[in-house]
N, CA, C and O atoms as a CHARMM CRD file, in Angstrom:
* protein
*
  372
    1    1 MET  N      0.83000  -1.51600   0.13500 PROA 1      0.00000
    2    1 MET  CA     0.44200   0.16900   0.00000 PROA 1      0.00000
    3    1 MET  C      0.38800   1.19900   0.12500 PROA 1      0.00000
    4    1 MET  O     -0.50700   2.04300   0.09900 PROA 1      0.00000
    5    2 ILE  N      1.68700   1.18300   0.31900 PROA 2      0.00000
    6    2 ILE  CA     2.95300   2.56500   0.88700 PROA 2      0.00000
    7    2 ILE  C      3.74600   2.12400  -0.32600 PROA 2      0.00000
    8    2 ILE  O      4.46700   3.11500  -0.44500 PROA 2      0.00000
    9    3 ALA  N      3.88900   1.80000  -0.71600 PROA 3      0.00000
   10    3 ALA  CA     4.47800   1.61200  -2.66700 PROA 3      0.00000
   11    3 ALA  C      3.69500   2.34000  -3.52600 PROA 3      0.00000
   12    3 ALA  O      4.06300   3.09700  -4.42500 PROA 3      0.00000
   13    4 ALA  N      2.49400   2.02700  -3.14700 PROA 4      0.00000
   14    4 ALA  CA     1.53400   2.49400  -4.31300 PROA 4      0.00000
   15    4 ALA  C      1.44100   4.48400  -3.58400 PROA 4      0.00000
   16    4 ALA  O      1.63400   5.55600  -4.15800 PROA 4      0.00000
   17    5 ALA  N      1.12300   4.20000  -2.37300 PROA 5      0.00000
   18    5 ALA  CA     1.39400   5.62900  -1.97200 PROA 5      0.00000
   19    5 ALA  C      2.40800   6.58300  -3.09300 PROA 5      0.00000
   20    5 ALA  O      2.23000   7.12900  -4.18300 PROA 5      0.00000
   21    6 GLN  N      3.52400   6.42300  -2.14600 PROA 6      0.00000
   22    6 GLN  CA     4.46900   6.78600  -3.30900 PROA 6      0.00000
   23    6 GLN  C      5.05700   6.79400  -4.86400 PROA 6      0.00000
   24    6 GLN  O      5.76000   7.71300  -5.28500 PROA 6      0.00000
   25    7 LEU  N      4.67100   5.64600  -5.65100 PROA 7      0.00000
   26    7 LEU  CA     4.24100   6.03300  -6.90400 PROA 7      0.00000
   27    7 LEU  C      3.35100   7.39400  -6.77500 PROA 7      0.00000
   28    7 LEU  O      3.74900   8.42300  -7.32100 PROA 7      0.00000
   29    8 LEU  N      2.39900   7.37300  -6.19800 PROA 8      0.00000
   30    8 LEU  CA     1.25300   8.39400  -6.77800 PROA 8      0.00000
   31    8 LEU  C      1.47100  10.03800  -6.46700 PROA 8      0.00000
   32    8 LEU  O      0.86600  11.09200  -6.66100 PROA 8      0.00000
   33    9 THR  N      2.79600   9.54600  -5.82600 PROA 9      0.00000
   34    9 THR  CA     3.21100  11.20500  -4.91800 PROA 9      0.00000
   35    9 THR  C      4.12500  12.14100  -6.07000 PROA 9      0.00000
   36    9 THR  O      4.06400  13.37100  -6.04300 PROA 9      0.00000
   37   10 THR  N      4.99900  11.37600  -7.10900 PROA 10     0.00000
   38   10 THR  CA     5.76900  12.03800  -7.44600 PROA 10     0.00000
   39   10 THR  C      4.56000  13.09300  -8.33600 PROA 10     0.00000
   40   10 THR  O      5.21100  14.07200  -8.70000 PROA 10     0.00000
   41   11 ALA  N      3.41200  13.21500  -8.70200 PROA 11     0.00000
   42   11 ALA  CA     2.50700  14.25400  -9.41900 PROA 11     0.00000
   43   11 ALA  C      2.57000  15.68000 -10.04300 PROA 11     0.00000
   44   11 ALA  O      2.28900  16.63700  -9.32200 PROA 11     0.00000
   45   12 SER  N      2.89600  15.86000 -11.24800 PROA 12     0.00000
   46   12 SER  CA     3.44200  17.17000 -11.17200 PROA 12     0.00000
   47   12 SER  C      2.18700  17.90700 -11.11100 PROA 12     0.00000
   48   12 SER  O      1.14400  17.26900 -11.25500 PROA 12     0.00000
   49   13 LEU  N      2.14000  19.36500 -10.88700 PROA 13     0.00000
   50   13 LEU  CA     0.79000  19.66900 -10.50800 PROA 13     0.00000
   51   13 LEU  C      1.49000  21.03100 -11.30900 PROA 13     0.00000
   52   13 LEU  O      2.64700  21.38200 -11.07800 PROA 13     0.00000
   53   14 ALA  N      0.56200  21.75200 -12.31600 PROA 14     0.00000
   54   14 ALA  CA     0.40800  22.89400 -13.56200 PROA 14     0.00000
   55   14 ALA  C      0.16000  24.21200 -12.36500 PROA 14     0.00000
   56   14 ALA  O      0.33200  25.29600 -12.92200 PROA 14     0.00000
   57   15 ASP  N     -0.12700  24.32900 -11.16500 PROA 15     0.00000
   58   15 ASP  CA    -0.48900  25.37000 -10.39800 PROA 15     0.00000
   59   15 ASP  C      0.54300  26.74700 -10.32200 PROA 15     0.00000
   60   15 ASP  O      1.72800  26.63100 -10.00800 PROA 15     0.00000
   61   16 ALA  N     -0.11600  28.11200 -10.67100 PROA 16     0.00000
   62   16 ALA  CA     1.01800  28.50400 -10.07900 PROA 16     0.00000
   63   16 ALA  C      1.85000  28.13500  -8.56100 PROA 16     0.00000
   64   16 ALA  O      1.58600  27.39900  -7.61100 PROA 16     0.00000
   65   17 THR  N      3.31400  29.34000  -8.99800 PROA 17     0.00000
   66   17 THR  CA     4.05000  29.01800  -7.59500 PROA 17     0.00000
   67   17 THR  C      4.12800  29.95400  -6.80300 PROA 17     0.00000
   68   17 THR  O      3.56900  31.02600  -7.03200 PROA 17     0.00000
   69   18 ARG  N      5.10400  29.64100  -5.30800 PROA 18     0.00000
   70   18 ARG  CA     4.59500  30.90000  -4.49200 PROA 18     0.00000
   71   18 ARG  C      6.11400  31.13300  -4.13200 PROA 18     0.00000
   72   18 ARG  O      6.75200  30.50400  -3.28800 PROA 18     0.00000
   73   19 PRO  N      6.62500  32.28000  -5.03100 PROA 19     0.00000
   74   19 PRO  CA     7.54800  32.60200  -5.14100 PROA 19     0.00000
   75   19 PRO  C      8.66000  31.91200  -4.17100 PROA 19     0.00000
   76   19 PRO  O      9.52100  31.11100  -4.53500 PROA 19     0.00000
   77   20 GLU  N      8.40800  32.48500  -2.64100 PROA 20     0.00000
   78   20 GLU  CA     9.13500  32.01600  -1.67200 PROA 20     0.00000
   79   20 GLU  C      9.54900  30.50500  -1.35800 PROA 20     0.00000
   80   20 GLU  O     10.57700  30.03200  -0.87300 PROA 20     0.00000
   81   21 SER  N      8.56800  30.02400  -1.73800 PROA 21     0.00000
   82   21 SER  CA     8.58900  28.37900  -1.84300 PROA 21     0.00000
   83   21 SER  C      8.93100  27.66000  -2.72400 PROA 21     0.00000
   84   21 SER  O      9.54200  26.59400  -2.64800 PROA 21     0.00000
   85   22 GLU  N      8.47300  28.32300  -3.80000 PROA 22     0.00000
   86   22 GLU  CA     8.46700  27.60900  -5.12200 PROA 22     0.00000
   87   22 GLU  C      7.56800  26.62100  -5.29600 PROA 22     0.00000
   88   22 GLU  O      7.69800  25.78800  -6.19200 PROA 22     0.00000
   89   23 CYS  N      6.10000  26.62800  -4.05000 PROA 23     0.00000
   90   23 CYS  CA     5.55500  25.53000  -4.22900 PROA 23     0.00000
   91   23 CYS  C      4.08200  26.41800  -4.58100 PROA 23     0.00000
   92   23 CYS  O      3.66300  27.57100  -4.47100 PROA 23     0.00000
   93   24 ALA  N      3.59400  25.04200  -5.08900 PROA 24     0.00000
   94   24 ALA  CA     2.24300  25.84500  -6.05500 PROA 24     0.00000
   95   24 ALA  C      1.81000  25.93100  -4.83000 PROA 24     0.00000
   96   24 ALA  O      2.25200  25.37300  -3.82600 PROA 24     0.00000
   97   25 SER  N      0.34000  27.12800  -5.01800 PROA 25     0.00000
   98   25 SER  CA    -1.07400  27.43800  -3.78500 PROA 25     0.00000
   99   25 SER  C     -2.04700  26.86600  -3.08600 PROA 25     0.00000
  100   25 SER  O     -2.85000  27.09300  -2.18200 PROA 25     0.00000
  101   26 SER  N     -1.55100  25.71900  -4.11600 PROA 26     0.00000
  102   26 SER  CA    -2.77000  24.95300  -3.71500 PROA 26     0.00000
  103   26 SER  C     -1.92700  23.94300  -2.65800 PROA 26     0.00000
  104   26 SER  O     -2.78000  23.17500  -2.21200 PROA 26     0.00000
  105   27 ASN  N     -1.06600  23.72900  -2.27000 PROA 27     0.00000
  106   27 ASN  CA     0.14900  22.74000  -1.62700 PROA 27     0.00000
  107   27 ASN  C      0.35200  23.51600  -0.53400 PROA 27     0.00000
  108   27 ASN  O      0.10000  24.69600  -0.29400 PROA 27     0.00000
  109   28 GLU  N      1.02500  22.34300   0.29600 PROA 28     0.00000
  110   28 GLU  CA     1.39800  22.98700   1.76400 PROA 28     0.00000
  111   28 GLU  C      2.88800  22.98200   1.67900 PROA 28     0.00000
  112   28 GLU  O      3.38700  22.06900   1.02000 PROA 28     0.00000
  113   29 VAL  N      3.84500  24.03800   2.35700 PROA 29     0.00000
  114   29 VAL  CA     5.07400  23.74400   1.82200 PROA 29     0.00000
  115   29 VAL  C      5.56700  22.67500   3.65300 PROA 29     0.00000
  116   29 VAL  O      5.19400  22.75800   4.82400 PROA 29     0.00000
  117   30 LEU  N      6.18000  22.12900   3.17000 PROA 30     0.00000
  118   30 LEU  CA     6.68700  20.80200   4.39500 PROA 30     0.00000
  119   30 LEU  C      7.85600  20.56500   4.32600 PROA 30     0.00000
  120   30 LEU  O      8.47200  20.45500   3.26500 PROA 30     0.00000
  121   31 ILE  N      8.42500  20.42900   5.66300 PROA 31     0.00000
  122   31 ILE  CA    10.12700  20.36400   6.36800 PROA 31     0.00000
  123   31 ILE  C     10.37300  18.81600   5.94600 PROA 31     0.00000
  124   31 ILE  O      9.81900  18.20300   6.85800 PROA 31     0.00000
  125   32 ALA  N     10.73000  18.18000   5.34700 PROA 32     0.00000
  126   32 ALA  CA    10.67700  16.91600   4.58300 PROA 32     0.00000
  127   32 ALA  C     10.98700  16.39700   6.27400 PROA 32     0.00000
  128   32 ALA  O     10.17500  15.68000   6.85900 PROA 32     0.00000
  129   33 GLY  N     12.58100  16.99500   7.08400 PROA 33     0.00000
  130   33 GLY  CA    12.88600  16.53700   8.45400 PROA 33     0.00000
  131   33 GLY  C     11.90200  15.94500   9.70200 PROA 33     0.00000
  132   33 GLY  O     11.84000  14.88700  10.32700 PROA 33     0.00000
  133   34 ASP  N     11.15300  17.25800   9.70500 PROA 34     0.00000
  134   34 ASP  CA     9.78100  16.99000  10.59500 PROA 34     0.00000
  135   34 ASP  C      8.78700  16.27800   9.92300 PROA 34     0.00000
  136   34 ASP  O      7.71900  16.33300  10.53300 PROA 34     0.00000
  137   35 LEU  N      8.74500  15.65000   8.92200 PROA 35     0.00000
  138   35 LEU  CA     8.09400  14.63000   8.47700 PROA 35     0.00000
  139   35 LEU  C      8.06400  13.01600   9.24500 PROA 35     0.00000
  140   35 LEU  O      7.25100  12.34000   9.87500 PROA 35     0.00000
  141   36 LEU  N      9.35800  12.90200   8.79900 PROA 36     0.00000
  142   36 LEU  CA     9.99800  11.60800   9.47100 PROA 36     0.00000
  143   36 LEU  C      9.71400  10.99700  10.77900 PROA 36     0.00000
  144   36 LEU  O      9.52700   9.78100  10.79600 PROA 36     0.00000
  145   37 PRO  N      9.67900  11.39100  11.42700 PROA 37     0.00000
  146   37 PRO  CA     9.13100  10.85400  12.64000 PROA 37     0.00000
  147   37 PRO  C      7.51500  10.57000  12.56800 PROA 37     0.00000
  148   37 PRO  O      6.79400  10.13400  13.46500 PROA 37     0.00000
  149   38 MET  N      7.24500  10.86100  11.53500 PROA 38     0.00000
  150   38 MET  CA     5.96900  10.74900  11.48200 PROA 38     0.00000
  151   38 MET  C      5.35400   9.59600  10.37200 PROA 38     0.00000
  152   38 MET  O      4.16000   9.36600  10.18200 PROA 38     0.00000
  153   39 GLY  N      6.74900   8.80900   9.56100 PROA 39     0.00000
  154   39 GLY  CA     6.05200   8.02600   8.68400 PROA 39     0.00000
  155   39 GLY  C      6.55600   8.42700   7.72500 PROA 39     0.00000
  156   39 GLY  O      6.96200   7.62400   6.88500 PROA 39     0.00000
  157   40 TYR  N      6.69600   9.86900   7.53200 PROA 40     0.00000
  158   40 TYR  CA     6.88400   9.84200   5.94900 PROA 40     0.00000
  159   40 TYR  C      8.18000  10.02200   5.26500 PROA 40     0.00000
  160   40 TYR  O      8.91200  10.97500   5.53100 PROA 40     0.00000
  161   41 MET  N      8.59200   8.76500   4.04000 PROA 41     0.00000
  162   41 MET  CA     9.76500   8.78300   4.27500 PROA 41     0.00000
  163   41 MET  C      9.96000   9.30100   3.27300 PROA 41     0.00000
  164   41 MET  O     11.13400   9.54200   2.99200 PROA 41     0.00000
  165   42 LEU  N      8.96800   9.65600   2.39400 PROA 42     0.00000
  166   42 LEU  CA     9.40400   9.95300   0.69100 PROA 42     0.00000
  167   42 LEU  C      9.87500  11.71400   0.55200 PROA 42     0.00000
  168   42 LEU  O     10.80700  12.04300  -0.18200 PROA 42     0.00000
  169   43 PRO  N      9.27500  12.48100   1.16700 PROA 43     0.00000
  170   43 PRO  CA    10.46800  13.78500   1.32700 PROA 43     0.00000
  171   43 PRO  C     11.26800  13.82900   1.30500 PROA 43     0.00000
  172   43 PRO  O     11.50400  14.45500   0.27100 PROA 43     0.00000
  173   44 ALA  N     12.47700  13.50500   1.92400 PROA 44     0.00000
  174   44 ALA  CA    13.37200  13.14200   2.49800 PROA 44     0.00000
  175   44 ALA  C     13.90800  12.69300   1.34200 PROA 44     0.00000
  176   44 ALA  O     15.04400  13.15900   1.25400 PROA 44     0.00000
  177   45 GLU  N     13.53200  11.73100   0.02300 PROA 45     0.00000
  178   45 GLU  CA    14.50300  11.40600  -1.01200 PROA 45     0.00000
  179   45 GLU  C     14.11800  12.07300  -1.98000 PROA 45     0.00000
  180   45 GLU  O     14.81100  11.96300  -2.99100 PROA 45     0.00000
  181   46 ILE  N     13.25800  12.72600  -2.02900 PROA 46     0.00000
  182   46 ILE  CA    12.45500  13.59100  -2.94400 PROA 46     0.00000
  183   46 ILE  C     13.79800  14.87800  -2.83100 PROA 46     0.00000
  184   46 ILE  O     14.50300  15.31800  -3.73900 PROA 46     0.00000
  185   47 ASP  N     13.79200  15.09500  -1.91400 PROA 47     0.00000
  186   47 ASP  CA    14.98800  16.94500  -1.81600 PROA 47     0.00000
  187   47 ASP  C     15.61100  16.04300  -1.80400 PROA 47     0.00000
  188   47 ASP  O     14.52100  15.72100  -1.33200 PROA 47     0.00000
  189   48 ALA  N     16.64800  14.74000  -1.83600 PROA 48     0.00000
  190   48 ALA  CA    18.07800  14.63800  -1.54300 PROA 48     0.00000
  191   48 ALA  C     18.28400  14.95700  -2.60700 PROA 48     0.00000
  192   48 ALA  O     17.48000  15.03800  -3.53500 PROA 48     0.00000
  193   49 VAL  N     20.01000  15.29900  -2.59400 PROA 49     0.00000
  194   49 VAL  CA    20.66600  15.97100  -3.63600 PROA 49     0.00000
  195   49 VAL  C     21.42500  15.06700  -4.51700 PROA 49     0.00000
  196   49 VAL  O     22.11800  15.54600  -5.41500 PROA 49     0.00000
  197   50 ALA  N     21.36000  14.01700  -4.36000 PROA 50     0.00000
  198   50 ALA  CA    21.61200  12.50300  -4.75400 PROA 50     0.00000
  199   50 ALA  C     20.83700  11.94100  -5.61700 PROA 50     0.00000
  200   50 ALA  O     21.16900  11.39100  -6.66700 PROA 50     0.00000
  201   51 ASN  N     19.27600  12.14400  -4.95700 PROA 51     0.00000
  202   51 ASN  CA    18.33900  12.07300  -6.56000 PROA 51     0.00000
  203   51 ASN  C     17.53500  13.11700  -7.09200 PROA 51     0.00000
  204   51 ASN  O     16.38500  12.90600  -7.47700 PROA 51     0.00000
  205   52 GLY  N     18.09500  14.26200  -7.13400 PROA 52     0.00000
  206   52 GLY  CA    17.76400  14.81300  -8.10200 PROA 52     0.00000
  207   52 GLY  C     17.35300  16.31600  -7.08500 PROA 52     0.00000
  208   52 GLY  O     17.29600  17.18800  -7.95200 PROA 52     0.00000
  209   53 GLY  N     17.22300  16.61600  -6.49200 PROA 53     0.00000
  210   53 GLY  CA    16.36400  17.53600  -5.02800 PROA 53     0.00000
  211   53 GLY  C     17.29500  18.64600  -5.57200 PROA 53     0.00000
  212   53 GLY  O     17.91800  18.91300  -6.60000 PROA 53     0.00000
  213   54 ASN  N     17.02000  19.24100  -4.12400 PROA 54     0.00000
  214   54 ASN  CA    17.78600  20.14500  -4.31800 PROA 54     0.00000
  215   54 ASN  C     18.41900  20.20900  -2.56900 PROA 54     0.00000
  216   54 ASN  O     19.06900  21.17200  -2.15900 PROA 54     0.00000
  217   55 GLY  N     18.15800  19.29600  -1.91900 PROA 55     0.00000
  218   55 GLY  CA    19.21600  19.39500  -0.54700 PROA 55     0.00000
  219   55 GLY  C     18.31600  21.00000   0.35600 PROA 55     0.00000
  220   55 GLY  O     18.80300  21.46700   1.38500 PROA 55     0.00000
  221   56 ASP  N     17.12500  21.55100  -0.24100 PROA 56     0.00000
  222   56 ASP  CA    17.20500  22.27300   0.79500 PROA 56     0.00000
  223   56 ASP  C     16.07700  22.24800   2.03900 PROA 56     0.00000
  224   56 ASP  O     15.71300  23.34100   2.47400 PROA 56     0.00000
  225   57 GLY  N     15.51900  21.02600   2.61600 PROA 57     0.00000
  226   57 GLY  CA    14.65900  20.54900   3.67600 PROA 57     0.00000
  227   57 GLY  C     13.59500  21.18400   3.46900 PROA 57     0.00000
  228   57 GLY  O     13.35400  21.80000   4.50700 PROA 57     0.00000
  229   58 ILE  N     12.86100  21.37200   2.75300 PROA 58     0.00000
  230   58 ILE  CA    11.48300  21.85800   1.73300 PROA 58     0.00000
  231   58 ILE  C     10.76500  20.70500   0.75700 PROA 58     0.00000
  232   58 ILE  O     11.58600  20.12800   0.04400 PROA 58     0.00000
  233   59 VAL  N      9.89800  20.42900   0.65700 PROA 59     0.00000
  234   59 VAL  CA     8.83400  19.85700  -0.21100 PROA 59     0.00000
  235   59 VAL  C      7.51300  20.30200  -0.30400 PROA 59     0.00000
  236   59 VAL  O      6.80300  20.59400   0.65800 PROA 59     0.00000
  237   60 CYS  N      7.20200  20.34700  -1.47600 PROA 60     0.00000
  238   60 CYS  CA     5.81900  20.77200  -1.86800 PROA 60     0.00000
  239   60 CYS  C      4.78600  19.35800  -1.32200 PROA 60     0.00000
  240   60 CYS  O      4.96400  18.15400  -1.50800 PROA 60     0.00000
  241   61 GLY  N      3.97600  19.89300  -0.79000 PROA 61     0.00000
  242   61 GLY  CA     2.78500  18.64200  -0.56100 PROA 61     0.00000
  243   61 GLY  C      0.79000  19.26500  -0.63000 PROA 61     0.00000
  244   61 GLY  O      0.21000  20.17100  -0.03200 PROA 61     0.00000
  245   62 LYS  N      0.35000  18.31700  -1.57100 PROA 62     0.00000
  246   62 LYS  CA    -1.04800  18.16300  -1.40700 PROA 62     0.00000
  247   62 LYS  C     -1.46100  17.48300  -0.77200 PROA 62     0.00000
  248   62 LYS  O     -0.81400  16.49900  -0.41300 PROA 62     0.00000
  249   63 PRO  N     -2.85100  17.73600  -0.31300 PROA 63     0.00000
  250   63 PRO  CA    -3.07900  16.63700   1.10700 PROA 63     0.00000
  251   63 PRO  C     -4.15800  16.15500  -1.13000 PROA 63     0.00000
  252   63 PRO  O     -4.46300  16.84600  -2.10300 PROA 63     0.00000
  253   64 TRP  N     -4.29100  14.34700  -0.68200 PROA 64     0.00000
  254   64 TRP  CA    -5.09400  13.63600  -1.18800 PROA 64     0.00000
  255   64 TRP  C     -6.55300  14.29600  -0.62900 PROA 64     0.00000
  256   64 TRP  O     -6.67000  14.83100   0.47300 PROA 64     0.00000
  257   65 ASN  N     -7.46600  14.16700  -1.46700 PROA 65     0.00000
  258   65 ASN  CA    -9.02100  13.94300  -1.00800 PROA 65     0.00000
  259   65 ASN  C     -9.56400  13.75100  -0.12600 PROA 65     0.00000
  260   65 ASN  O     -9.51300  12.52400  -0.20900 PROA 65     0.00000
  261   66 PRO  N    -10.06900  13.91300   0.69500 PROA 66     0.00000
  262   66 PRO  CA   -10.04400  12.69900   2.72800 PROA 66     0.00000
  263   66 PRO  C    -11.09100  11.46000   1.57600 PROA 66     0.00000
  264   66 PRO  O    -11.02900  10.25100   1.80000 PROA 66     0.00000
  265   67 VAL  N    -11.89400  11.97400   0.51500 PROA 67     0.00000
  266   67 VAL  CA   -12.48100  10.36400   0.29900 PROA 67     0.00000
  267   67 VAL  C    -11.82400   9.05400  -0.32600 PROA 67     0.00000
  268   67 VAL  O    -12.03800   7.85700  -0.13400 PROA 67     0.00000
  269   68 VAL  N    -10.83800   9.83000  -1.24400 PROA 68     0.00000
  270   68 VAL  CA    -9.83900   8.93800  -1.85700 PROA 68     0.00000
  271   68 VAL  C     -9.12700   8.51900  -1.29500 PROA 68     0.00000
  272   68 VAL  O     -8.81700   7.41800  -1.75000 PROA 68     0.00000
  273   69 GLN  N     -8.19800   8.98600   0.21100 PROA 69     0.00000
  274   69 GLN  CA    -7.36100   9.15600   0.92800 PROA 69     0.00000
  275   69 GLN  C     -8.06600   8.00600   1.77900 PROA 69     0.00000
  276   69 GLN  O     -7.26300   7.23400   2.30300 PROA 69     0.00000
  277   70 GLU  N     -9.26300   7.77400   1.99000 PROA 70     0.00000
  278   70 GLU  CA   -10.03500   6.64600   3.06500 PROA 70     0.00000
  279   70 GLU  C    -10.33400   5.57200   1.83600 PROA 70     0.00000
  280   70 GLU  O    -11.28400   5.00800   2.37900 PROA 70     0.00000
  281   71 ARG  N    -10.22300   5.03100   0.82400 PROA 71     0.00000
  282   71 ARG  CA   -10.43800   3.82100  -0.21300 PROA 71     0.00000
  283   71 ARG  C     -8.80600   3.97400  -0.03500 PROA 71     0.00000
  284   71 ARG  O     -8.72900   2.95100   0.64500 PROA 71     0.00000
  285   72 MET  N     -7.52700   4.39900  -0.09400 PROA 72     0.00000
  286   72 MET  CA    -6.49800   4.07700  -0.64200 PROA 72     0.00000
  287   72 MET  C     -5.96800   3.82200   0.94600 PROA 72     0.00000
  288   72 MET  O     -5.35600   2.76200   1.07800 PROA 72     0.00000
  289   73 CYS  N     -6.11700   4.65100   2.18300 PROA 73     0.00000
  290   73 CYS  CA    -5.74200   4.26400   2.89800 PROA 73     0.00000
  291   73 CYS  C     -6.47400   4.28200   4.18500 PROA 73     0.00000
  292   73 CYS  O     -6.69200   5.22500   4.94600 PROA 73     0.00000
  293   74 PRO  N     -6.71100   3.39500   4.24200 PROA 74     0.00000
  294   74 PRO  CA    -8.31100   3.51200   5.50000 PROA 74     0.00000
  295   74 PRO  C     -8.05600   4.41200   7.39400 PROA 74     0.00000
  296   74 PRO  O     -7.20800   5.23500   7.04900 PROA 74     0.00000
  297   75 ALA  N     -8.15000   4.53400   8.08400 PROA 75     0.00000
  298   75 ALA  CA    -7.48200   5.25000   8.81500 PROA 75     0.00000
  299   75 ALA  C     -7.06700   4.16200   9.80100 PROA 75     0.00000
  300   75 ALA  O     -5.89700   4.34600  10.13900 PROA 75     0.00000
  301   76 ILE  N     -7.53800   3.24400  10.29800 PROA 76     0.00000
  302   76 ILE  CA    -7.64600   2.33700  10.79200 PROA 76     0.00000
  303   76 ILE  C     -6.46900   1.68400  10.50200 PROA 76     0.00000
  304   76 ILE  O     -5.78600   1.35900  11.47300 PROA 76     0.00000
  305   77 GLU  N     -5.95000   1.33400   9.07500 PROA 77     0.00000
  306   77 GLU  CA    -4.86200   1.18100   8.65600 PROA 77     0.00000
  307   77 GLU  C     -3.89300   1.57100   8.16700 PROA 77     0.00000
  308   77 GLU  O     -2.87600   0.88100   8.10100 PROA 77     0.00000
  309   78 CYS  N     -3.99700   2.99000   7.62700 PROA 78     0.00000
  310   78 CYS  CA    -2.83200   3.87400   7.29900 PROA 78     0.00000
  311   78 CYS  C     -1.94900   4.62100   8.44000 PROA 78     0.00000
  312   78 CYS  O     -2.48100   5.33000   9.29400 PROA 78     0.00000
  313   79 PRO  N     -0.48800   4.38400   8.36900 PROA 79     0.00000
  314   79 PRO  CA     0.74400   4.66400   9.32400 PROA 79     0.00000
  315   79 PRO  C      1.11100   6.11100   9.21000 PROA 79     0.00000
  316   79 PRO  O      1.99500   6.54900   9.94500 PROA 79     0.00000
  317   80 VAL  N      0.23000   7.24600   7.95600 PROA 80     0.00000
  318   80 VAL  CA     0.54700   8.20700   8.49200 PROA 80     0.00000
  319   80 VAL  C     -0.64500   9.24000   8.72600 PROA 80     0.00000
  320   80 VAL  O     -1.71400   8.67200   8.50000 PROA 80     0.00000
  321   81 PRO  N     -0.80600  10.51800   9.09100 PROA 81     0.00000
  322   81 PRO  CA    -2.02800  10.53800   9.34300 PROA 81     0.00000
  323   81 PRO  C     -3.05600  11.49900   8.13400 PROA 81     0.00000
  324   81 PRO  O     -4.26000  11.65600   8.34000 PROA 81     0.00000
  325   82 VAL  N     -2.24800  12.15900   6.71500 PROA 82     0.00000
  326   82 VAL  CA    -2.40700  12.93200   5.90000 PROA 82     0.00000
  327   82 VAL  C     -1.94800  11.84000   5.04300 PROA 82     0.00000
  328   82 VAL  O     -1.17700  11.06400   5.60800 PROA 82     0.00000
  329   83 LEU  N     -2.26200  11.54900   3.67100 PROA 83     0.00000
  330   83 LEU  CA    -1.92200  11.22100   1.93500 PROA 83     0.00000
  331   83 LEU  C     -0.81800  12.38200   1.39700 PROA 83     0.00000
  332   83 LEU  O     -1.54200  13.07000   0.67900 PROA 83     0.00000
  333   84 TYR  N     -0.16100  12.67500   1.37000 PROA 84     0.00000
  334   84 TYR  CA    -0.16800  14.25500  -0.11000 PROA 84     0.00000
  335   84 TYR  C      0.32200  13.16900  -1.28500 PROA 84     0.00000
  336   84 TYR  O      0.60000  11.97200  -1.35200 PROA 84     0.00000
  337   85 GLN  N      0.24500  14.49100  -2.29000 PROA 85     0.00000
  338   85 GLN  CA     0.77800  14.28600  -3.64300 PROA 85     0.00000
  339   85 GLN  C      2.38100  15.00200  -3.43800 PROA 85     0.00000
  340   85 GLN  O      2.36400  16.02400  -4.12400 PROA 85     0.00000
  341   86 PHE  N      3.36900  14.89600  -2.94900 PROA 86     0.00000
  342   86 PHE  CA     4.76500  15.74200  -2.58700 PROA 86     0.00000
  343   86 PHE  C      5.82800  15.35200  -3.84900 PROA 86     0.00000
  344   86 PHE  O      6.22300  14.36500  -4.46900 PROA 86     0.00000
  345   87 ARG  N      6.00400  16.74600  -3.79500 PROA 87     0.00000
  346   87 ARG  CA     7.55600  16.97700  -5.04300 PROA 87     0.00000
  347   87 ARG  C      8.31300  18.16400  -4.08900 PROA 87     0.00000
  348   87 ARG  O      8.21400  18.95700  -3.15200 PROA 87     0.00000
  349   88 GLU  N      9.20200  17.54900  -5.22200 PROA 88     0.00000
  350   88 GLU  CA    10.81100  18.82500  -5.07800 PROA 88     0.00000
  351   88 GLU  C      9.85700  20.06400  -4.95500 PROA 88     0.00000
  352   88 GLU  O      9.41100  20.39600  -6.05300 PROA 88     0.00000
  353   89 ASN  N      9.43400  20.82200  -3.92200 PROA 89     0.00000
  354   89 ASN  CA     9.83300  22.89800  -4.12700 PROA 89     0.00000
  355   89 ASN  C     10.55700  23.33700  -5.49500 PROA 89     0.00000
  356   89 ASN  O      9.92200  24.18000  -6.12900 PROA 89     0.00000
  357   90 GLY  N     11.48500  23.01800  -5.92800 PROA 90     0.00000
  358   90 GLY  CA    12.37500  23.79400  -6.72300 PROA 90     0.00000
  359   90 GLY  C     11.84900  23.15500  -8.05000 PROA 90     0.00000
  360   90 GLY  O     12.07700  23.83000  -9.05400 PROA 90     0.00000
  361   91 ARG  N     11.22400  22.04200  -8.22400 PROA 91     0.00000
  362   91 ARG  CA    10.64500  22.06700  -9.65800 PROA 91     0.00000
  363   91 ARG  C      9.26100  23.00800  -9.93800 PROA 91     0.00000
  364   91 ARG  O      8.54500  23.52200  -9.07900 PROA 91     0.00000
  365   92 THR  N      9.06100  23.09200 -11.89300 PROA 92     0.00000
  366   92 THR  CA     7.66400  23.98100 -11.44200 PROA 92     0.00000
  367   92 THR  C      7.16600  22.91100 -12.89400 PROA 92     0.00000
  368   92 THR  O      6.23800  23.32500 -13.58800 PROA 92     0.00000
  369   93 ARG  N      7.76700  21.71300 -13.21900 PROA 93     0.00000
  370   93 ARG  CA     7.24700  21.33400 -14.42600 PROA 93     0.00000
  371   93 ARG  C      6.22400  20.59000 -13.95600 PROA 93     0.00000
  372   93 ARG  O      5.45600  20.03100 -14.73900 PROA 93     0.00000
């Protein structure tokens, strides 16, 4: 289940970006290191320079629709509180 969620998190967004974070206005600005203790491993991997990220510790996250989230990862079984579509904050494609 987590692998499927990680594959879906790389979706790119076409919204206008916020200059200070380079995240689309529909996304949350998230600190990759703060997400690790909550079980989110993918943001740190996306941000890592070795993986093509900019290494600034910031990623963009768009929360999934609650109905979709419940279908993909029921609250009882889900290892994280919110499912996000993550992307690197320096990429606008």
